[in-house]
C-alpha positions as CSV (number, residue, x, y, z in Angstrom):
1,X,123.9,44.4,107.6
2,X,124.4,47.0,110.3
3,X,121.4,48.3,112.5
4,X,121.0,51.3,110.8
5,X,120.6,49.7,107.5
6,X,118.1,47.4,108.5
7,X,116.2,50.6,109.7
8,X,116.9,52.2,106.7
9,X,115.2,49.4,104.6
10,X,112.1,49.1,106.9
11,X,111.5,53.0,106.4
12,X,112.2,52.9,102.8
13,X,110.3,49.5,102.3
14,X,107.3,51.3,104.3
15,X,107.2,54.2,102.2
16,X,107.3,52.4,99.0
17,X,104.6,49.9,99.8
18,X,102.5,52.6,101.1
19,X,102.9,54.2,97.8
20,X,102.0,51.8,95.7
21,X,99.0,50.5,97.6
22,X,97.4,53.9,97.9
23,X,98.5,54.8,94.2
24,X,96.6,51.7,93.3
25,X,93.5,52.7,95.4
26,X,93.6,56.3,94.0
27,X,94.2,55.0,90.4
28,X,91.0,52.8,90.4
29,X,88.9,55.6,92.3
30,X,85.5,56.9,90.5
31,X,85.2,59.9,92.6
32,X,84.6,63.6,91.2
33,X,88.4,63.7,90.8
34,X,89.4,60.8,89.3
35,X,91.8,61.8,86.7
36,X,93.2,64.3,89.5
37,X,93.7,60.9,91.7
38,X,95.3,59.2,88.9
39,X,98.0,62.0,88.5
40,X,98.3,61.9,92.4
41,X,98.6,58.0,91.9
42,X,101.1,58.6,89.3
43,X,103.3,60.6,91.9
44,X,103.2,58.2,94.5
45,X,104.3,55.3,92.1
46,X,107.2,57.2,90.9
47,X,108.4,58.0,94.5
48,X,107.8,54.5,95.4
49,X,109.9,53.0,92.2
50,X,112.6,55.7,93.6
51,X,112.4,54.3,97.1
52,X,112.5,50.8,95.7
53,X,115.9,51.4,93.7
54,X,117.4,52.7,96.5
55,X,116.8,50.0,98.7
56,X,118.2,47.8,96.2
57,X,121.3,49.9,96.3
58,X,121.7,49.1,99.8
59,X,121.8,45.5,98.8
60,X,124.2,46.2,96.2
61,X,122.2,46.0,93.4
62,X,121.6,48.5,90.6
63,X,125.7,49.3,90.6
64,X,126.8,48.9,87.2
65,X,125.3,45.5,87.2
66,X,122.1,44.2,85.0
67,X,119.9,46.2,87.0
68,X,121.9,49.1,86.5
69,X,120.9,49.6,82.7
70,X,117.3,48.6,83.5
71,X,116.5,50.7,86.1
72,X,116.5,54.4,84.5
73,X,116.1,57.7,86.3
74,X,112.5,59.5,86.2
75,X,113.6,62.4,88.5
76,X,112.0,65.2,85.9
77,X,108.6,63.6,86.3
78,X,107.6,65.1,89.7
79,X,107.0,68.7,88.4
80,X,104.8,68.0,85.3
81,X,102.7,65.4,87.4
82,X,102.0,67.8,90.3
83,X,101.4,70.7,88.0
84,X,98.6,68.2,86.2
85,X,97.2,66.9,89.2
86,X,96.6,70.3,90.7
87,X,95.1,71.6,87.0
88,X,92.8,68.6,86.9
89,X,91.9,69.0,90.4
90,X,90.6,72.6,90.4
91,X,89.0,72.7,86.8
92,X,85.8,71.0,86.7
93,X,86.1,70.5,82.8
94,X,89.7,69.8,82.5
95,X,90.2,67.0,79.9
96,X,93.7,65.8,79.0
97,X,94.8,66.8,75.8
98,X,97.9,66.3,73.5
99,X,99.3,69.8,74.4
100,X,99.6,68.8,78.2
101,X,101.5,65.6,77.1
102,X,104.3,68.4,76.1
103,X,105.1,68.7,79.7
104,X,106.4,65.3,79.9
105,X,108.9,66.2,76.8
106,X,111.7,66.5,79.5
107,X,111.0,63.3,80.8
108,X,111.4,61.5,77.7
109,X,114.8,63.7,77.0
110,X,115.9,62.4,80.4
111,X,115.1,58.6,79.9
112,X,116.6,58.8,76.2
113,X,119.5,60.7,77.8
114,X,120.1,58.2,80.8
115,X,120.0,55.1,78.7
116,X,122.4,56.8,76.3
117,X,124.8,57.7,79.2
118,X,124.5,53.9,80.8
119,X,125.1,52.2,77.6
120,X,128.5,53.6,77.5
121,X,129.7,51.1,80.2
122,X,129.4,48.5,77.0
123,X,132.0,50.5,75.2
124,X,134.4,51.5,77.9
125,X,137.8,49.8,78.0
126,X,139.2,51.9,80.9
127,X,140.6,54.7,78.2
128,X,138.8,57.9,77.0
129,X,139.4,56.9,73.4
130,X,136.9,54.0,73.7
131,X,133.9,56.6,73.8
132,X,132.7,59.1,71.7
133,X,133.0,62.7,72.6
134,X,129.5,63.0,73.5
135,X,129.7,59.5,75.4
136,X,132.5,60.5,77.2
137,X,131.6,64.1,78.2
138,X,127.6,63.4,78.6
139,X,129.1,60.6,81.1
140,X,131.1,63.3,83.1
141,X,128.2,65.9,82.9
142,X,125.7,63.2,84.0
143,X,127.6,61.4,86.3
144,X,130.1,63.6,88.0
145,X,128.0,66.6,88.1
146,X,124.4,67.1,89.9
147,X,123.1,68.1,86.6
148,X,119.8,65.5,86.3
149,X,119.1,66.8,89.9
150,X,119.4,70.6,89.9
151,X,117.1,70.1,86.8
152,X,114.7,68.1,88.6
153,X,114.6,70.1,91.5
154,X,114.3,73.5,89.1
155,X,111.3,71.7,87.8
156,X,109.8,70.7,90.6
157,X,110.0,74.4,91.9
158,X,108.8,76.0,88.3
159,X,105.9,73.5,88.2
160,X,105.2,74.0,91.6
161,X,104.6,77.9,91.4
162,X,102.6,77.2,88.1
163,X,100.4,74.9,90.6
164,X,99.9,77.8,93.2
165,X,98.7,80.1,90.6
166,X,96.5,77.9,89.0
167,X,95.0,77.0,92.5
168,X,94.7,80.7,93.3
169,X,92.8,81.4,90.0
170,X,90.7,78.9,90.7
171,X,89.6,80.2,94.3
172,X,89.3,83.6,92.7
173,X,87.0,82.5,89.6
174,X,83.4,83.3,90.5
175,X,82.6,80.3,87.7
176,X,84.2,78.0,89.4
177,X,82.5,77.2,92.7
178,X,85.4,75.9,94.9
179,X,85.3,75.1,98.3
180,X,88.2,76.6,100.0
181,X,88.8,74.6,102.8
182,X,88.6,71.4,100.6
183,X,91.8,72.5,98.6
184,X,93.9,73.3,101.6
185,X,95.3,69.7,101.9
186,X,96.8,70.4,98.2
187,X,98.3,73.9,99.5
188,X,100.1,71.7,101.8
189,X,101.4,69.2,99.2
190,X,102.8,71.9,97.2
191,X,104.8,73.5,100.2
192,X,106.0,70.3,101.5
193,X,107.3,69.4,98.3
194,X,108.7,72.8,97.8
195,X,110.6,72.3,101.4
196,X,111.8,69.1,100.4
197,X,113.3,69.9,96.9
198,X,114.8,73.1,98.8
199,X,116.8,70.6,101.4
200,X,117.4,68.2,98.8
201,X,119.2,70.8,96.7
202,X,120.9,72.1,99.9
203,X,122.0,68.4,100.5
204,X,123.2,67.9,96.9
205,X,125.4,71.3,97.1
206,X,127.1,70.0,100.2
207,X,127.6,66.4,98.6
208,X,128.9,67.6,95.8
209,X,131.2,70.7,97.1
210,X,132.6,68.9,100.3
211,X,132.2,65.0,99.8
212,X,132.6,64.5,96.1
213,X,129.4,62.4,96.1
214,X,130.5,60.3,98.9
215,X,128.0,61.1,101.7
216,X,125.5,59.2,101.4
217,X,125.3,59.0,105.5
218,X,125.1,62.9,105.3
219,X,122.6,63.6,103.1
220,X,121.7,60.4,100.7
221,X,119.8,58.6,103.1
222,X,118.2,61.1,105.1
223,X,116.7,62.5,101.7
224,X,115.1,59.0,101.0
225,X,113.7,58.8,104.6
226,X,112.1,62.0,103.9
227,X,110.9,61.0,100.6
228,X,109.5,57.7,102.2
229,X,107.8,60.1,104.8
230,X,106.5,61.9,102.5
231,X,104.9,59.2,100.2
232,X,103.5,57.8,103.1
233,X,101.7,60.7,104.1
234,X,100.6,62.0,100.5
235,X,99.2,58.5,100.4
236,X,97.0,59.0,103.0
237,X,96.2,62.6,102.1
238,X,95.0,61.4,98.8
239,X,93.3,58.4,99.9
240,X,91.2,60.1,102.9
241,X,90.2,62.6,100.1
242,X,89.4,60.5,96.9
243,X,85.7,60.6,97.1
244,X,85.6,64.5,98.3
245,X,84.4,67.1,95.9
246,X,86.0,70.0,96.0
247,X,83.1,71.9,94.2
248,X,79.8,73.3,95.3
249,X,76.7,71.8,92.9
250,X,76.6,73.2,89.5
251,X,80.3,74.4,89.6
252,X,80.3,76.3,86.3
253,X,78.1,79.5,85.9
254,X,77.1,80.9,82.4
255,X,78.0,84.6,81.9
256,X,74.3,85.6,81.8
257,X,73.6,83.9,84.9
258,X,76.4,85.3,86.3
259,X,75.1,88.9,85.5
260,X,71.6,87.9,87.1
261,X,73.4,86.6,89.9
262,X,75.1,89.6,90.7
263,X,72.6,92.3,90.6
264,X,70.8,89.6,93.0
265,X,73.8,89.8,95.3
266,X,73.9,93.6,95.2
267,X,70.2,93.6,96.2
268,X,70.8,91.4,99.0
269,X,73.6,93.8,100.3
270,X,71.9,97.1,99.9
271,X,69.1,95.7,101.6
272,X,71.4,94.3,104.7
273,X,73.1,97.9,105.0
274,X,70.4,100.1,104.7
275,X,67.4,98.3,105.8
276,X,69.3,96.3,108.5
277,X,67.2,93.1,107.8
278,X,70.0,90.9,109.9
279,X,68.3,92.6,112.9
280,X,65.4,90.3,112.5
281,X,66.0,87.2,114.3
282,X,63.4,85.3,112.5
283,X,65.4,86.0,109.0
284,X,65.2,83.1,106.6
285,X,66.0,82.9,102.8
286,X,62.4,82.5,102.1
287,X,61.8,85.1,104.0
288,X,64.6,87.5,102.5
289,X,63.5,86.2,99.0
290,X,59.8,87.8,99.4
291,X,61.1,91.1,100.6
292,X,63.6,91.3,97.9
293,X,60.7,89.8,95.5
294,X,62.9,87.3,94.1
295,X,63.3,83.3,94.5
296,X,64.7,81.8,97.1
297,X,67.1,79.7,95.1
298,X,68.7,82.5,93.5
299,X,69.6,84.2,96.9
300,X,71.1,80.9,98.0
301,X,73.0,80.5,94.5
302,X,73.9,84.2,94.5
303,X,75.5,84.5,98.3
304,X,77.4,81.0,96.9
305,X,78.5,81.6,93.9
306,X,79.4,85.8,93.7
307,X,79.6,86.6,97.6
308,X,81.0,83.1,98.3
309,X,79.5,82.5,101.4
310,X,76.3,80.6,103.2
311,X,72.9,82.3,104.0
312,X,73.5,82.1,107.9
313,X,77.2,83.3,107.7
314,X,76.5,85.9,105.8
315,X,73.8,87.5,107.9
316,X,75.8,86.8,111.2
317,X,78.6,88.6,109.8
318,X,76.3,91.6,109.6
319,X,75.1,91.0,113.4
320,X,78.5,90.8,114.4
321,X,79.8,94.2,113.2
322,X,76.4,95.4,114.5
323,X,77.5,94.3,118.2
324,X,80.9,95.8,117.7
325,X,79.1,99.1,116.7
326,X,77.0,99.0,119.8
327,X,80.1,98.2,122.1
328,X,81.8,101.1,120.8
329,X,78.9,103.4,121.8
330,X,79.6,104.4,125.7
331,X,75.9,104.7,126.1
332,X,75.8,100.7,125.9
333,X,78.1,100.2,128.8
334,X,75.0,99.1,131.6
335,X,74.2,96.3,129.1
336,X,75.5,93.0,129.0
337,X,77.2,91.4,125.7
338,X,74.3,88.9,125.2
339,X,71.7,91.6,125.2
340,X,73.5,93.7,122.5
341,X,73.8,90.7,120.6
342,X,70.0,89.7,121.1
343,X,69.5,93.9,119.7
344,X,72.1,92.9,116.6
345,X,69.5,89.9,115.7
346,X,70.8,86.9,117.2
347,X,68.2,84.9,118.8
348,X,70.0,82.7,121.5
349,X,73.4,82.4,123.2
350,X,74.4,79.5,121.5
351,X,74.2,80.9,118.2
352,X,75.7,83.9,119.2
353,X,78.8,81.7,120.6
354,X,78.9,79.8,117.6
355,X,78.9,82.5,114.7
356,X,81.3,84.6,116.5
357,X,83.6,81.7,117.0
358,X,83.2,80.3,113.2
359,X,83.5,83.9,111.8
360,X,86.1,85.6,113.7
361,X,88.1,82.9,115.1
362,X,87.6,84.3,118.9
363,X,85.5,84.2,121.7
364,X,82.5,86.5,121.9
365,X,84.3,87.8,124.9
366,X,87.2,89.2,122.6
367,X,84.4,91.7,120.8
368,X,84.8,94.2,123.7
């Protein structure tokens, strides 16, 4: 075995072991997203399986021998698993039902068809007549054309788009109190799989049209090294967030409660804009609740559910806009930035700096 083959085996095995290890941990986790973790674990298991199969081929196993008939293809499973992973992660009341199993119909078709095609080797005697019409042309289409790979890539692209749509709907649904920063990693997973799939399709095209399926050195091995890297990375991402809750407390809100919270949110916004309550440096949730003659918990809940923000961020947002307005007035050129911040309601330089950095992503001096 040459040095590059040894390195390749090490990389593929590292990815497979990582996928299996973290897959088991995710499968057994009992966090708030237990079902979603199992779907992610399944993706890792199938990726690891594919890496193991490719490793066996390097050792000349699985090429028209016993393992060739045992190790079937599961290339069409990644798309449905990705979609159900995202769906179960962002839907607090998601339950796996029979209708969801329809997404795996292509996988069942692929397994049956793969077994049928591989079984043709038992009848093949070197002549076309030894096979049935379906057996012969099925073998040609399956083995001599990139059929299974193109369908696999297409399914991943379709389900990735569905996953993005589900994720965006959850983020914009006021009844699902999802924490945006806790699902950023899921967006990364979808994007990485899409990029990998696009590169995979390009590699398949180059291999088929220019090398007649003989270019493992040019596309096959880099593809599986990339799959190993993704498996390794995705396992770490899932493991580090296996117990993290993407929802705020009381993630779902009834229509009646939502209407009540909308009214409270309107009162808060009106009070801030018309009475400029944010200029009070001692303003608190309780003080605001007393001024609006409502309960403190309703103030907090209305901010979280309807306005999707925290009290401090909400108030500081108004204060920062007030600072901008003061800076735009030529009459205030003689005043320092900090003095204007105090006029807008900030009670210290530290709180002003933190708020500007957090809300605008820039330094306070950039406000000028």
